[in-house]
N, C-alpha and C positions, 0 to 999 in steps of 0.2 A: 414380610408383609404384616406380621402379627402386631407391629407397632401401631397400626391404624385400626385395630379391632377393639370393639367393646369399650371405647373411650370417647366421651363427648368432646373433650379438648385436653391438650397436653402441650407442654413447651419443649421444642426440640433444640433450642439454642438461644444465645443472647448476643445481639449485635450492638455494642455500645449501650444506648438507652432503650433500644428496641428489642422486645422479646419476640422470638420467632414462635408463634403460636399457631397450631393447626386445630381447626374445629371440624368435626364431622357434621354434615348437614342432616344426616338421617342415621338411625341406629342400624347396625348390621347384625346379622345372626352370628352366633359364636363360631359356627362352622360354615364356610363358604368356599367355593372353588377358587383356584388361583387366579383364573381369568376374571371372575366377578371382583375379587379382591383388588386385582391390578386396576380394573377400570374405576373402582370407587376411589382408590388411592390417587389416581390421575386427576379425578374431579376435585378431590380435596386439595391436592397440591396446587392446582390452578386458582383455587379460592384463596389460598393463604399467601401466595406470592404477590403481595401488594407492591405498589410503587415505593412505599417506605422501606420495605424489606430489600428491594433491588438496590435502593440508594445506599442503605447501610452495608449491604455486601460490597458495593463498589468502594466504599470508603474504608472498610475494616478488613478486607481480604487482599493483601498487597499484591499477590500474583495476578489476581483478576483485574485490579486497578491498573497494574503495569501493562497487561496484555491489551486491554481496551484502548488505553492512551497511546500506546506504541502503534497500534493499527491505525488510529485516527491521524496521528502525526505523520506517519510515513505516507499515508494516502494523499496528503495535501502539501507535504514538504516541498516538492519540486514543482508544484503548481501546474498550469496549462498554458496553451497558446491558442490564438484564434487565427483562422485562415479560411480561405474558400475551398470547397471540394472540387471545383472545376479544374480540369487538367490545363496546365499552362497559364493559369490566372492566379492573381494574388489579391488578398483582402486589401481594401483601402487602408493605408497605413495610419492616416489621421484618425479614422474611426476606431481602428484597433487601439491606438494610444488613448483615446477618449475612454473607451471601455475599461482599460486597464487602470487608468486614473480614477475611475469611478469605484472600482473594486477596492483600491487603496483607501479611498476616502471613507467608505462605509465599513472597512475592515472585514471584508468578505472572507478572506482565508481563515482568520481566527474563528469566525462565526460558523463556517463550514465544519472546522474541526470540532467545535462544541456540539454542533447539531449531529455529527457523527457519533460522538460519545453518547449523547442522549438516545440516539437510535439503537445503539448496542446495549445500553443499560436498560432503558425503559421499554424498547422494542419499537418505539416511534420517535421521530424527531420532527419539528415543525418550524418553518420559517414563515413570517408574515410580511407581506408586501405593503409598503407605505406609499400611497400615491403621491405624485409630484405636484398635482394641482389642487391645493386647498385641503381642508379637512372634510373627510367623508365618513359616512356611517359605515361601521364594519360589517353590517348585515346587507350592504348593497354590493353588487358586483363592481370589481375594478376592471376598467376597460384599458386597452393598450393606449388609447389616445390621452389617458390621464398621466402617462409618464410614470417615473419611479424616482422617489426621494430617498428611500432607505429600505433596507431589509433587516428585520429584527427577529430575535429567537422568541418563539412562543413556548412557554413552560409545559412540558408534557404532563406534569403533575396535575395541571388544571384542565387540559383538554380531555374530555370524557371519551371513552372508547365507544362512541355511538354517533350517529348522524341523524339529522332531520331532513327528509326529502323535500325539495321544492318542485322539481321537475325531473322525474326519473328517467324519462326518455332522452333528455339533454344532459344527464349526469350533473344535475345542479342540486345543491343541497347545503345545509348549514353544518358547521362544526359547533359543538357545544362546549363553551368554556365556563368552568365553575369558578365563581368569584369567591373572595375571602369571607364575604358576609353571607355565604350559603345561597347566593343568587346564581343565575345562569345567564350568559350572553350568547348570542348567536353570531357566528362569523361566516360569511359567504365563502364557499370553497374556492372561488377564484382568487381570494386574498391569501390563501394558505398553500404553501409548499409542503407536502407531507412526505417524509422519508421513512417508510417502515423498513425494519432489518430483516426479519425472516418471516416469510409468508407461505401459506400453502392453500391451494384450491382458490376459493372465492373470498378468502380472508381479506378485510379491508384494513385492519389494524394488525401490526406485526407483533412478534415476540422477540425478546432480546437475548443476548448471550447469557446473562445470569439466569434467566427463567429456564433456558435450555439446559444449563448445567447445575440447576439449583440443588439436586441431591448431592452431587460431588462437592459443590461449594460448602454446604452445611457440614458434610462429613469432614471436609478439610479444616473447617473452623473448630470443629469438636476435636479433631486430631491435634491441632495447635495447642489447644488447652490441655488435652491429655498428655502431650509430650512434656509440657512444662511440669505437670504433676509427677510424671515418671522420673524426670531428671532430679527434681527436688527430693523425691522419695528415696532414690537409689543413689543419690550423690553423696551420701554419708552411710557409714556402717549401721546396720540394724542390730540393736543391743537386745539380748535376751537374758533374763535371770530366772532360773528355775529353782523352786524351793520344794523339796521332797516332803510330802505329807503336810503341806501348809494348809492352815485354815483361812477363814475370811480375813481376820485381822492381820495375819502374817502376809497374805497377798497384798493387802493395802500398803503395809510397810515396805514390801518389795517394789511396788509401783512408785512410792515416794522415792525410794533409793535410785530407781532409773531416771526419774525426773531431775535429780540432782547430779547425774553423771555428766561430766564434761571433760575436756582434755586435761584439766588440772586436778581432778578428783580421782579417788581410788575406791576400791570395794574390797571389804574383808567379810568372810563368812565362814560357816562350818561346812562339814561334809554333806550337809543337807542342801547346800546352795551351790548351783552350777551357773557360772557367769560366761556367756558366749557373746562374740561379736561377729555377726554374719556380714558378708560383703556380697550383696546380690548383683548380678550383671544386668546392665541396662539393655533393654530391647532395641535393636537397630530399627529406626523408623523409616529409613530410606526406601525399602521396597514398598511399604504401604503409601509413602508419600508420592512416589512416582506413579502410582495408580491414579491418584487424584490429579497430578500434573498432566498426565496424558489426557484425561477427560477435559480438563479446563483448557488446555491448549487446543484440543479438537473443537471445543465450542467457540473459541476465537478464530478458528481455521488458520492456525499459525503453527509453524514447526515447533516441536517441544523444546529444543535447545534454545531457539530464539525466544520462546515464551519464558524460559527460566533466566534469560539474560546472560548466557555463557560468554566468557571473555573471548575477544576477537583473536584469531590465530590458534586457538586450542581445538578446533573442530574442522574436519574436512567437509568438502562439498556434499559428500554422501550423507553426512550426519545432519547437516542443516541445509534443507532444500530451499535456499533463498530465492532462486530463480522461480521456483514454482509458487512460492508464497507471493512474491511480487507480481507475478502474472495474475494471481488470484485478486490482489489488491487492485490491479489495473482493470480487471473485468468489473469489479465493484465500482470503480470510478465511472466507467462508461455506462453501466446499467443503472446505478442509483443517483449519480450526481451530474452527468452530462445534461440531463433534462432540467435539472435545477438551474444550471447556467443559461440554458436556452431560454427558459422562462424569464429569468432576470434580464437577459439581454433584450428580449422581445419587448418587455414592458418598458425598459429604459429607452429604447429606440422607437417607442410608440408603434409597434407592429412591423417595423422595418428590418428585422433581423433575418438574414438569409445565409449565414455562413456557418462554420463548424467549429466545434471544440476539439482540440487535440491535446491530450494529457501528456506531459513530459515524462520520460522514463524515470521510474523509481529507482531502478538498480541496473547498473551495467557490469557484466562480467567481462573485465578488461582482457583476461587471458582468452576466453572465447572469442571476444571481439577482434583481438589481434590475429588469431588463427583464420577468422573469416576474411579480414583484410588481406592476409597473405594469399589465400586462395583466389580472391578477386584480383589481386595484383598479378598472380600468375596467369590468369585468364587474359588480362590486358596485355601481358608480355607476349603471349602466343599470338594474339590477334595483331599486335603492332610489330614486334621485333621478328618473330619467327615466320609469320605468314604474310606480313606487310599488307594486311587488310585494312589498317587504320593509318591515318596521318598522325603527326605529332600532336596537332591540335585536337583531333578527335579522341586520341588516347587520353590526354589530359582531362578532357571533358567527361570521358567515361569514368575516370577515377573519381571526379567530383560526384557524379551521378550515383556511384556505388557507396559513397560515404567515406571514401579513403581520404584522409586529410591532404589538401592541395590548395595552393593559394587561389582565392577567388579572383583577385586581380592579376591577370597574367598578360597585361597589355604590352610589356616589354618583349616577351617572347613572341607574342603574336605579331608585333611590329617587325621583328626580325624575320619571321617566316614570311610575311607579306612582302618585304623588301627583296626577297630572293627572286631572281629572274625566272620567268617561265621557260620551259623547254623551247629551243630555237631562238631565244631572245637574249642578247648580251648587254651588259652595261655600256654606257656612251664611251667612245674612244677605243673599243676593242673590236676586232674583226671576228665574225662568227666562225666557229671551229667545226670542221668535219672530222668525225672520228676516224674515217678511212684515209686521212691525208697521208701521201707518200712521205717516208722518211720519219714516220712516227715511231719506228722501232719494232712494233708488233702490229700485226693485221688486226684492225678493229679497235685498237687502243691508241690514242694520240700520245705522243711523247711529251712529258711534262718538262719543258725547257725553261719555263718561267717567261717565255716571250709569246706575244700574240701569234696565233696560227690562223691561216686562211682556209677558206672552204674551196672545193674543187673548181667552181666556176671562176673564182678569182685567180686561182693558180693557172688555169688554162689561159686566161686573158694575159697574164703576165708573161707566160712561156711564149705565147704567140707574138707579143710585142718584142720579147728578147730575141726570138729568132729573126724577126723582121730587121731589127737595128743591127744584128750581126751581119746580115746579108748587105745592108746598106754600107756598113763600115768596111766590108770586104771589097765592095765596088770602088769605095772612095780611096782605098789605100793603094 
């Protein structure tokens, strides 16, 4: 904490053309408690982490740049779908296609990626709704009946972290946009979709990843510079020339000799001269670097190995918790960006949006998914094959409901099933069969002779007639 004491201003780093400068707003006593010093440091840090500093860190610190972009890209890569929440019903397909075509027309996916980056870097991202009906003043409310023509990105550098109330009870206010000529414009809040990244309590404006990890980011930048200096310094031998009892002039001559030493030159001296070549060892920066990597990855809420960009196949699932990270991204999709889609849809449909947004899976663990399918298939097998609690058709539909791959169009199988005769009904041209027919071989099981078999009533009738004709033939002979 001594770095922040007894100095009005000092520079802690250089980011391209931007110098990272901290200014104390009030003098501190030379001796203060750790708690007071920490509080003062926190106030000072918030004052110097300007939007220009955040922008410079994003462009000049490669790992922070990569972590932020990777988060934004993964979050919107697989996009989303639209459907109704009502059980057993589906959204109107023509309406769904119309909305999806509108998203493509205005390049909504790329805009959401950019506004996500803005939110992570600056702490706040802004989208502005452009009404579909004519030109309207930006300080007037935009109503659903006005429709929607486009959605554009509002630059967070010019949106001031303050609002001007119109009607506090109705949560109606203006955003203040700073213009390039030092003027200010008011934008009605109904025209702005605000996406803050990290908030606490009643904070209206958020804080970004860079501000959360600013100490680690600056230390990482300083370490990058220091590492280059160490490698340069220790990448070649350190030459020492000692001259016993040397005066000022002799030391100057010795220094000139050292300046002229190179791989092609040599040195000759007396017993008063000692020439040495030291080979200092380079300090391993990895333990220090990983400290900063851990903090920066934590600020991005990303697994450390994913943050570093480790090669696929080199790490196990326990080392990179992709499932947990993607679940976290899905939670951010629903909490931060589902309302954005709802607002856009409702404005485009002039207040007639009543369906839901369903984000597609970012990541699927194929091995785990296969194990789940196996357990589900075993359950269907028990219900269908072992206990006969399901018919063929019900079992197939159960597989579809569980997400087990199965043909949607199973009309051929269903037609075959429906064509089968019901119990007690036989196809045309065959005589119904009684399983207790005499001569079947075994009681209760008809003999499969390949010939039509008759039921008991028909057999009794034939036997009665056979007995009758035998008696008649006996009388006639």
